[in-house]
mmCIF file of the N, C-alpha and C atoms, coordinates in Angstrom:
data_MODEL
# 
_entry.id   MODEL 
# 
loop_
_atom_site.group_PDB 
_atom_site.id 
_atom_site.type_symbol 
_atom_site.label_atom_id 
_atom_site.label_alt_id 
_atom_site.label_comp_id 
_atom_site.label_asym_id 
_atom_site.label_entity_id 
_atom_site.label_seq_id 
_atom_site.pdbx_PDB_ins_code 
_atom_site.Cartn_x 
_atom_site.Cartn_y 
_atom_site.Cartn_z 
_atom_site.occupancy 
_atom_site.B_iso_or_equiv 
_atom_site.pdbx_formal_charge 
_atom_site.auth_seq_id 
_atom_site.auth_comp_id 
_atom_site.auth_asym_id 
_atom_site.auth_atom_id 
_atom_site.pdbx_PDB_model_num 
ATOM 1   N N  . MET A 1 1  ? 30.821 2.656   -51.488 1.00 0.00 ? 1  MET A N  1 
ATOM 2   C CA . MET A 1 1  ? 30.717 2.336   -52.746 1.00 0.00 ? 1  MET A CA 1 
ATOM 3   C C  . MET A 1 1  ? 31.851 3.008   -53.631 1.00 0.00 ? 1  MET A C  1 
ATOM 4   N N  . ASP A 1 2  ? 32.823 3.837   -53.033 1.00 0.00 ? 2  ASP A N  1 
ATOM 5   C CA . ASP A 1 2  ? 34.314 4.312   -53.450 1.00 0.00 ? 2  ASP A CA 1 
ATOM 6   C C  . ASP A 1 2  ? 35.326 3.410   -53.653 1.00 0.00 ? 2  ASP A C  1 
ATOM 7   N N  . ASP A 1 3  ? 35.173 2.654   -53.048 1.00 0.00 ? 3  ASP A N  1 
ATOM 8   C CA . ASP A 1 3  ? 36.476 1.841   -53.320 1.00 0.00 ? 3  ASP A CA 1 
ATOM 9   C C  . ASP A 1 3  ? 35.714 0.492   -53.412 1.00 0.00 ? 3  ASP A C  1 
ATOM 10  N N  . ILE A 1 4  ? 35.765 -0.331  -54.765 1.00 0.00 ? 4  ILE A N  1 
ATOM 11  C CA . ILE A 1 4  ? 35.200 -1.351  -55.362 1.00 0.00 ? 4  ILE A CA 1 
ATOM 12  C C  . ILE A 1 4  ? 36.579 -1.422  -56.126 1.00 0.00 ? 4  ILE A C  1 
ATOM 13  N N  . PRO A 1 5  ? 37.832 -2.252  -55.276 1.00 0.00 ? 5  PRO A N  1 
ATOM 14  C CA . PRO A 1 5  ? 38.716 -3.111  -55.986 1.00 0.00 ? 5  PRO A CA 1 
ATOM 15  C C  . PRO A 1 5  ? 38.523 -4.276  -57.031 1.00 0.00 ? 5  PRO A C  1 
ATOM 16  N N  . GLY A 1 6  ? 37.386 -5.036  -56.945 1.00 0.00 ? 6  GLY A N  1 
ATOM 17  C CA . GLY A 1 6  ? 37.343 -6.269  -57.802 1.00 0.00 ? 6  GLY A CA 1 
ATOM 18  C C  . GLY A 1 6  ? 36.961 -5.460  -59.141 1.00 0.00 ? 6  GLY A C  1 
ATOM 19  N N  . ILE A 1 7  ? 36.451 -4.157  -59.400 1.00 0.00 ? 7  ILE A N  1 
ATOM 20  C CA . ILE A 1 7  ? 36.184 -4.067  -60.613 1.00 0.00 ? 7  ILE A CA 1 
ATOM 21  C C  . ILE A 1 7  ? 37.421 -4.195  -61.755 1.00 0.00 ? 7  ILE A C  1 
ATOM 22  N N  . PRO A 1 8  ? 38.573 -4.054  -61.685 1.00 0.00 ? 8  PRO A N  1 
ATOM 23  C CA . PRO A 1 8  ? 39.755 -4.253  -62.541 1.00 0.00 ? 8  PRO A CA 1 
ATOM 24  C C  . PRO A 1 8  ? 39.769 -5.707  -62.789 1.00 0.00 ? 8  PRO A C  1 
ATOM 25  N N  . LEU A 1 9  ? 39.426 -6.770  -62.040 1.00 0.00 ? 9  LEU A N  1 
ATOM 26  C CA . LEU A 1 9  ? 39.356 -7.949  -62.182 1.00 0.00 ? 9  LEU A CA 1 
ATOM 27  C C  . LEU A 1 9  ? 38.332 -8.425  -62.876 1.00 0.00 ? 9  LEU A C  1 
ATOM 28  N N  . VAL A 1 10 ? 37.081 -7.896  -62.995 1.00 0.00 ? 10 VAL A N  1 
ATOM 29  C CA . VAL A 1 10 ? 36.054 -8.080  -63.888 1.00 0.00 ? 10 VAL A CA 1 
ATOM 30  C C  . VAL A 1 10 ? 36.269 -7.914  -65.218 1.00 0.00 ? 10 VAL A C  1 
ATOM 31  N N  . THR A 1 11 ? 36.786 -6.509  -65.043 1.00 0.00 ? 11 THR A N  1 
ATOM 32  C CA . THR A 1 11 ? 37.140 -6.097  -66.558 1.00 0.00 ? 11 THR A CA 1 
ATOM 33  C C  . THR A 1 11 ? 38.139 -7.227  -67.237 1.00 0.00 ? 11 THR A C  1 
ATOM 34  N N  . LEU A 1 12 ? 39.248 -7.352  -66.429 1.00 0.00 ? 12 LEU A N  1 
ATOM 35  C CA . LEU A 1 12 ? 39.964 -8.109  -67.128 1.00 0.00 ? 12 LEU A CA 1 
ATOM 36  C C  . LEU A 1 12 ? 39.710 -9.620  -67.594 1.00 0.00 ? 12 LEU A C  1 
ATOM 37  N N  . TRP A 1 13 ? 38.633 -9.921  -66.585 1.00 0.00 ? 13 TRP A N  1 
ATOM 38  C CA . TRP A 1 13 ? 37.878 -11.294 -67.184 1.00 0.00 ? 13 TRP A CA 1 
ATOM 39  C C  . TRP A 1 13 ? 37.166 -11.154 -68.328 1.00 0.00 ? 13 TRP A C  1 
ATOM 40  N N  . PHE A 1 14 ? 36.174 -9.882  -68.669 1.00 0.00 ? 14 PHE A N  1 
ATOM 41  C CA . PHE A 1 14 ? 35.460 -9.998  -69.442 1.00 0.00 ? 14 PHE A CA 1 
ATOM 42  C C  . PHE A 1 14 ? 36.602 -9.781  -70.939 1.00 0.00 ? 14 PHE A C  1 
ATOM 43  N N  . PHE A 1 15 ? 37.565 -9.145  -70.890 1.00 0.00 ? 15 PHE A N  1 
ATOM 44  C CA . PHE A 1 15 ? 38.710 -9.233  -71.720 1.00 0.00 ? 15 PHE A CA 1 
ATOM 45  C C  . PHE A 1 15 ? 38.868 -10.389 -72.553 1.00 0.00 ? 15 PHE A C  1 
ATOM 46  N N  . ILE A 1 16 ? 39.507 -10.956 -71.475 1.00 0.00 ? 16 ILE A N  1 
ATOM 47  C CA . ILE A 1 16 ? 40.037 -12.147 -71.645 1.00 0.00 ? 16 ILE A CA 1 
ATOM 48  C C  . ILE A 1 16 ? 39.126 -13.143 -72.368 1.00 0.00 ? 16 ILE A C  1 
ATOM 49  N N  . LEU A 1 17 ? 37.752 -13.181 -72.026 1.00 0.00 ? 17 LEU A N  1 
ATOM 50  C CA . LEU A 1 17 ? 36.431 -13.989 -72.540 1.00 0.00 ? 17 LEU A CA 1 
ATOM 51  C C  . LEU A 1 17 ? 36.259 -13.241 -74.258 1.00 0.00 ? 17 LEU A C  1 
ATOM 52  N N  . VAL A 1 18 ? 36.205 -12.369 -74.447 1.00 0.00 ? 18 VAL A N  1 
ATOM 53  C CA . VAL A 1 18 ? 36.156 -11.676 -75.628 1.00 0.00 ? 18 VAL A CA 1 
ATOM 54  C C  . VAL A 1 18 ? 37.774 -12.222 -76.429 1.00 0.00 ? 18 VAL A C  1 
ATOM 55  N N  . TYR A 1 19 ? 38.668 -12.222 -75.957 1.00 0.00 ? 19 TYR A N  1 
ATOM 56  C CA . TYR A 1 19 ? 39.865 -12.818 -76.505 1.00 0.00 ? 19 TYR A CA 1 
ATOM 57  C C  . TYR A 1 19 ? 39.620 -13.972 -76.876 1.00 0.00 ? 19 TYR A C  1 
ATOM 58  N N  . ILE A 1 20 ? 39.003 -14.904 -76.150 1.00 0.00 ? 20 ILE A N  1 
ATOM 59  C CA . ILE A 1 20 ? 39.447 -16.754 -76.552 1.00 0.00 ? 20 ILE A CA 1 
ATOM 60  C C  . ILE A 1 20 ? 38.145 -16.523 -77.718 1.00 0.00 ? 20 ILE A C  1 
ATOM 61  N N  . GLN A 1 21 ? 37.095 -16.014 -77.537 1.00 0.00 ? 21 GLN A N  1 
ATOM 62  C CA . GLN A 1 21 ? 35.895 -15.910 -78.633 1.00 0.00 ? 21 GLN A CA 1 
ATOM 63  C C  . GLN A 1 21 ? 36.553 -15.374 -79.872 1.00 0.00 ? 21 GLN A C  1 
ATOM 64  N N  . THR A 1 22 ? 37.310 -14.023 -79.805 1.00 0.00 ? 22 THR A N  1 
ATOM 65  C CA . THR A 1 22 ? 37.759 -13.553 -81.086 1.00 0.00 ? 22 THR A CA 1 
ATOM 66  C C  . THR A 1 22 ? 38.918 -13.547 -81.610 1.00 0.00 ? 22 THR A C  1 
ATOM 67  N N  . GLY A 1 23 ? 39.659 -14.954 -80.748 1.00 0.00 ? 23 GLY A N  1 
ATOM 68  C CA . GLY A 1 23 ? 41.039 -15.067 -81.219 1.00 0.00 ? 23 GLY A CA 1 
ATOM 69  C C  . GLY A 1 23 ? 41.506 -15.769 -82.534 1.00 0.00 ? 23 GLY A C  1 
ATOM 70  N N  . SER A 1 24 ? 42.421 -15.386 -83.244 1.00 0.00 ? 24 SER A N  1 
ATOM 71  C CA . SER A 1 24 ? 42.895 -16.027 -84.651 1.00 0.00 ? 24 SER A CA 1 
ATOM 72  C C  . SER A 1 24 ? 43.123 -17.169 -84.202 1.00 0.00 ? 24 SER A C  1 
ATOM 73  N N  . GLY A 1 25 ? 42.603 -18.303 -85.384 1.00 0.00 ? 25 GLY A N  1 
ATOM 74  C CA . GLY A 1 25 ? 43.208 -19.549 -85.315 1.00 0.00 ? 25 GLY A CA 1 
ATOM 75  C C  . GLY A 1 25 ? 44.300 -19.895 -85.533 1.00 0.00 ? 25 GLY A C  1 
ATOM 76  N N  . GLY A 1 26 ? 45.266 -18.950 -85.982 1.00 0.00 ? 26 GLY A N  1 
ATOM 77  C CA . GLY A 1 26 ? 46.482 -19.133 -86.141 1.00 0.00 ? 26 GLY A CA 1 
ATOM 78  C C  . GLY A 1 26 ? 47.291 -20.588 -85.465 1.00 0.00 ? 26 GLY A C  1 
ATOM 79  N N  . GLY A 1 27 ? 48.432 -21.101 -85.844 1.00 0.00 ? 27 GLY A N  1 
ATOM 80  C CA . GLY A 1 27 ? 48.714 -22.188 -85.356 1.00 0.00 ? 27 GLY A CA 1 
ATOM 81  C C  . GLY A 1 27 ? 50.025 -22.072 -84.659 1.00 0.00 ? 27 GLY A C  1 
ATOM 82  N N  . GLY A 1 28 ? 50.309 -20.454 -84.386 1.00 0.00 ? 28 GLY A N  1 
ATOM 83  C CA . GLY A 1 28 ? 51.677 -20.317 -83.968 1.00 0.00 ? 28 GLY A CA 1 
ATOM 84  C C  . GLY A 1 28 ? 51.978 -20.724 -82.672 1.00 0.00 ? 28 GLY A C  1 
ATOM 85  N N  . VAL A 1 29 ? 53.418 -20.889 -81.945 1.00 0.00 ? 29 VAL A N  1 
ATOM 86  C CA . VAL A 1 29 ? 53.445 -21.096 -80.636 1.00 0.00 ? 29 VAL A CA 1 
ATOM 87  C C  . VAL A 1 29 ? 52.808 -19.712 -79.971 1.00 0.00 ? 29 VAL A C  1 
ATOM 88  N N  . VAL A 1 30 ? 53.055 -18.616 -80.386 1.00 0.00 ? 30 VAL A N  1 
ATOM 89  C CA . VAL A 1 30 ? 52.856 -17.500 -79.629 1.00 0.00 ? 30 VAL A CA 1 
ATOM 90  C C  . VAL A 1 30 ? 50.944 -17.090 -79.371 1.00 0.00 ? 30 VAL A C  1 
ATOM 91  N N  . ASN A 1 31 ? 50.338 -17.706 -80.244 1.00 0.00 ? 31 ASN A N  1 
ATOM 92  C CA . ASN A 1 31 ? 48.595 -17.675 -80.112 1.00 0.00 ? 31 ASN A CA 1 
ATOM 93  C C  . ASN A 1 31 ? 48.304 -19.036 -79.370 1.00 0.00 ? 31 ASN A C  1 
ATOM 94  N N  . MET A 1 32 ? 49.465 -20.209 -79.314 1.00 0.00 ? 32 MET A N  1 
ATOM 95  C CA . MET A 1 32 ? 48.964 -21.151 -78.590 1.00 0.00 ? 32 MET A CA 1 
ATOM 96  C C  . MET A 1 32 ? 49.201 -20.812 -77.116 1.00 0.00 ? 32 MET A C  1 
ATOM 97  N N  . ILE A 1 33 ? 50.559 -20.254 -76.676 1.00 0.00 ? 33 ILE A N  1 
ATOM 98  C CA . ILE A 1 33 ? 50.932 -19.935 -75.339 1.00 0.00 ? 33 ILE A CA 1 
ATOM 99  C C  . ILE A 1 33 ? 49.691 -18.931 -74.771 1.00 0.00 ? 33 ILE A C  1 
ATOM 100 N N  . LEU A 1 34 ? 49.336 -17.833 -75.740 1.00 0.00 ? 34 LEU A N  1 
ATOM 101 C CA . LEU A 1 34 ? 48.414 -17.108 -75.321 1.00 0.00 ? 34 LEU A CA 1 
ATOM 102 C C  . LEU A 1 34 ? 46.989 -17.446 -74.973 1.00 0.00 ? 34 LEU A C  1 
ATOM 103 N N  . GLY A 1 35 ? 46.725 -18.443 -75.844 1.00 0.00 ? 35 GLY A N  1 
ATOM 104 C CA . GLY A 1 35 ? 45.318 -18.990 -75.667 1.00 0.00 ? 35 GLY A CA 1 
ATOM 105 C C  . GLY A 1 35 ? 45.281 -19.668 -74.504 1.00 0.00 ? 35 GLY A C  1 
ATOM 106 N N  . THR A 1 36 ? 46.202 -20.554 -74.194 1.00 0.00 ? 36 THR A N  1 
ATOM 107 C CA . THR A 1 36 ? 46.436 -21.324 -72.807 1.00 0.00 ? 36 THR A CA 1 
ATOM 108 C C  . THR A 1 36 ? 46.460 -20.603 -71.314 1.00 0.00 ? 36 THR A C  1 
ATOM 109 N N  . VAL A 1 37 ? 46.989 -19.460 -71.405 1.00 0.00 ? 37 VAL A N  1 
ATOM 110 C CA . VAL A 1 37 ? 47.112 -18.146 -70.405 1.00 0.00 ? 37 VAL A CA 1 
ATOM 111 C C  . VAL A 1 37 ? 45.614 -17.693 -70.181 1.00 0.00 ? 37 VAL A C  1 
ATOM 112 N N  . ALA A 1 38 ? 45.451 -17.581 -71.656 1.00 0.00 ? 38 ALA A N  1 
ATOM 113 C CA . ALA A 1 38 ? 43.701 -16.947 -71.499 1.00 0.00 ? 38 ALA A CA 1 
ATOM 114 C C  . ALA A 1 38 ? 42.705 -17.696 -71.020 1.00 0.00 ? 38 ALA A C  1 
ATOM 115 N N  . ILE A 1 39 ? 43.037 -19.129 -70.970 1.00 0.00 ? 39 ILE A N  1 
ATOM 116 C CA . ILE A 1 39 ? 41.750 -19.857 -70.835 1.00 0.00 ? 39 ILE A CA 1 
ATOM 117 C C  . ILE A 1 39 ? 41.705 -20.334 -68.817 1.00 0.00 ? 39 ILE A C  1 
ATOM 118 N N  . LEU A 1 40 ? 43.542 -20.294 -68.672 1.00 0.00 ? 40 LEU A N  1 
ATOM 119 C CA . LEU A 1 40 ? 43.707 -20.876 -67.580 1.00 0.00 ? 40 LEU A CA 1 
ATOM 120 C C  . LEU A 1 40 ? 42.987 -19.424 -66.473 1.00 0.00 ? 40 LEU A C  1 
ATOM 121 N N  . LEU A 1 41 ? 43.519 -18.326 -67.004 1.00 0.00 ? 41 LEU A N  1 
ATOM 122 C CA . LEU A 1 41 ? 42.767 -16.977 -66.348 1.00 0.00 ? 41 LEU A CA 1 
ATOM 123 C C  . LEU A 1 41 ? 41.239 -16.828 -66.194 1.00 0.00 ? 41 LEU A C  1 
ATOM 124 N N  . ALA A 1 42 ? 40.817 -17.503 -67.489 1.00 0.00 ? 42 ALA A N  1 
ATOM 125 C CA . ALA A 1 42 ? 39.030 -17.327 -67.470 1.00 0.00 ? 42 ALA A CA 1 
ATOM 126 C C  . ALA A 1 42 ? 38.589 -18.504 -66.335 1.00 0.00 ? 42 ALA A C  1 
ATOM 127 N N  . TYR A 1 43 ? 39.347 -19.376 -66.076 1.00 0.00 ? 43 TYR A N  1 
ATOM 128 C CA . TYR A 1 43 ? 38.875 -20.481 -65.329 1.00 0.00 ? 43 TYR A CA 1 
ATOM 129 C C  . TYR A 1 43 ? 39.279 -19.766 -63.449 1.00 0.00 ? 43 TYR A C  1 
ATOM 130 N N  . ILE A 1 44 ? 40.451 -18.890 -63.331 1.00 0.00 ? 44 ILE A N  1 
ATOM 131 C CA . ILE A 1 44 ? 41.099 -18.612 -62.182 1.00 0.00 ? 44 ILE A CA 1 
ATOM 132 C C  . ILE A 1 44 ? 40.407 -17.103 -61.422 1.00 0.00 ? 44 ILE A C  1 
ATOM 133 N N  . LEU A 1 45 ? 40.047 -16.476 -62.484 1.00 0.00 ? 45 LEU A N  1 
ATOM 134 C CA . LEU A 1 45 ? 39.598 -15.170 -61.813 1.00 0.00 ? 45 LEU A CA 1 
ATOM 135 C C  . LEU A 1 45 ? 38.317 -15.285 -61.405 1.00 0.00 ? 45 LEU A C  1 
ATOM 136 N N  . PRO A 1 46 ? 37.254 -15.725 -61.784 1.00 0.00 ? 46 PRO A N  1 
ATOM 137 C CA . PRO A 1 46 ? 36.293 -15.805 -61.313 1.00 0.00 ? 46 PRO A CA 1 
ATOM 138 C C  . PRO A 1 46 ? 36.277 -16.654 -59.780 1.00 0.00 ? 46 PRO A C  1 
ATOM 139 N N  . LEU A 1 47 ? 37.274 -17.599 -59.276 1.00 0.00 ? 47 LEU A N  1 
ATOM 140 C CA . LEU A 1 47 ? 37.363 -17.987 -58.065 1.00 0.00 ? 47 LEU A CA 1 
ATOM 141 C C  . LEU A 1 47 ? 38.144 -17.112 -57.195 1.00 0.00 ? 47 LEU A C  1 
ATOM 142 N N  . THR A 1 48 ? 39.185 -16.034 -57.987 1.00 0.00 ? 48 THR A N  1 
ATOM 143 C CA . THR A 1 48 ? 39.738 -15.052 -57.034 1.00 0.00 ? 48 THR A CA 1 
ATOM 144 C C  . THR A 1 48 ? 38.611 -14.262 -56.690 1.00 0.00 ? 48 THR A C  1 
ATOM 145 N N  . LEU A 1 49 ? 37.708 -14.051 -58.018 1.00 0.00 ? 49 LEU A N  1 
ATOM 146 C CA . LEU A 1 49 ? 36.868 -12.774 -57.254 1.00 0.00 ? 49 LEU A CA 1 
ATOM 147 C C  . LEU A 1 49 ? 35.740 -13.495 -56.147 1.00 0.00 ? 49 LEU A C  1 
ATOM 148 N N  . ILE A 1 50 ? 35.472 -14.775 -55.948 1.00 0.00 ? 50 ILE A N  1 
ATOM 149 C CA . ILE A 1 50 ? 34.833 -15.312 -55.161 1.00 0.00 ? 50 ILE A CA 1 
ATOM 150 C C  . ILE A 1 50 ? 35.154 -15.203 -53.775 1.00 0.00 ? 50 ILE A C  1 
ATOM 151 N N  . ILE A 1 51 ? 36.433 -15.719 -53.630 1.00 0.00 ? 51 ILE A N  1 
ATOM 152 C CA . ILE A 1 51 ? 37.219 -15.491 -52.668 1.00 0.00 ? 51 ILE A CA 1 
ATOM 153 C C  . ILE A 1 51 ? 37.735 -14.299 -52.402 1.00 0.00 ? 51 ILE A C  1 
ATOM 154 N N  . PHE A 1 52 ? 37.740 -13.362 -52.783 1.00 0.00 ? 52 PHE A N  1 
ATOM 155 C CA . PHE A 1 52 ? 37.528 -12.077 -52.424 1.00 0.00 ? 52 PHE A CA 1 
ATOM 156 C C  . PHE A 1 52 ? 36.715 -11.754 -52.024 1.00 0.00 ? 52 PHE A C  1 
ATOM 157 N N  . THR A 1 53 ? 35.282 -11.703 -52.441 1.00 0.00 ? 53 THR A N  1 
ATOM 158 C CA . THR A 1 53 ? 34.258 -11.188 -52.045 1.00 0.00 ? 53 THR A CA 1 
ATOM 159 C C  . THR A 1 53 ? 33.955 -11.971 -50.622 1.00 0.00 ? 53 THR A C  1 
ATOM 160 N N  . VAL A 1 54 ? 34.091 -13.266 -50.385 1.00 0.00 ? 54 VAL A N  1 
ATOM 161 C CA . VAL A 1 54 ? 33.321 -14.031 -49.067 1.00 0.00 ? 54 VAL A CA 1 
ATOM 162 C C  . VAL A 1 54 ? 34.599 -13.103 -48.155 1.00 0.00 ? 54 VAL A C  1 
ATOM 163 N N  . LEU A 1 55 ? 36.108 -13.181 -48.462 1.00 0.00 ? 55 LEU A N  1 
ATOM 164 C CA . LEU A 1 55 ? 36.779 -12.748 -47.195 1.00 0.00 ? 55 LEU A CA 1 
ATOM 165 C C  . LEU A 1 55 ? 36.130 -11.221 -46.804 1.00 0.00 ? 55 LEU A C  1 
ATOM 166 N N  . ARG A 1 56 ? 35.903 -10.356 -47.632 1.00 0.00 ? 56 ARG A N  1 
ATOM 167 C CA . ARG A 1 56 ? 35.343 -9.263  -47.452 1.00 0.00 ? 56 ARG A CA 1 
ATOM 168 C C  . ARG A 1 56 ? 34.164 -9.133  -46.775 1.00 0.00 ? 56 ARG A C  1 
ATOM 169 N N  . LEU A 1 57 ? 33.191 -10.187 -47.039 1.00 0.00 ? 57 LEU A N  1 
ATOM 170 C CA . LEU A 1 57 ? 32.118 -10.167 -46.299 1.00 0.00 ? 57 LEU A CA 1 
ATOM 171 C C  . LEU A 1 57 ? 32.402 -10.642 -45.146 1.00 0.00 ? 57 LEU A C  1 
ATOM 172 N N  . ILE A 1 58 ? 33.222 -11.660 -44.667 1.00 0.00 ? 58 ILE A N  1 
ATOM 173 C CA . ILE A 1 58 ? 33.639 -11.991 -43.585 1.00 0.00 ? 58 ILE A CA 1 
ATOM 174 C C  . ILE A 1 58 ? 34.194 -11.072 -42.553 1.00 0.00 ? 58 ILE A C  1 
ATOM 175 N N  . ASP A 1 59 ? 35.154 -9.903  -43.379 1.00 0.00 ? 59 ASP A N  1 
ATOM 176 C CA . ASP A 1 59 ? 35.663 -8.944  -42.730 1.00 0.00 ? 59 ASP A CA 1 
ATOM 177 C C  . ASP A 1 59 ? 34.499 -7.776  -42.220 1.00 0.00 ? 59 ASP A C  1 
ATOM 178 N N  . ASN A 1 60 ? 33.605 -7.940  -42.900 1.00 0.00 ? 60 ASN A N  1 
ATOM 179 C CA . ASN A 1 60 ? 33.043 -7.037  -42.456 1.00 0.00 ? 60 ASN A CA 1 
ATOM 180 C C  . ASN A 1 60 ? 31.746 -7.187  -41.156 1.00 0.00 ? 60 ASN A C  1 
# 
């Protein structure tokens, strides 16, 4: 249990979800780009965690 490398990814995923829920609705270009990246990461990170877990289970 000392080596749990997925924890930073889970923390990042929760941070992104909080950002999506609380992000300001401003119409600036920067907000639009950050929102798009956050939404993409909200879908990509769980897939990455699932693949990482499956590979780790196969390795053991």
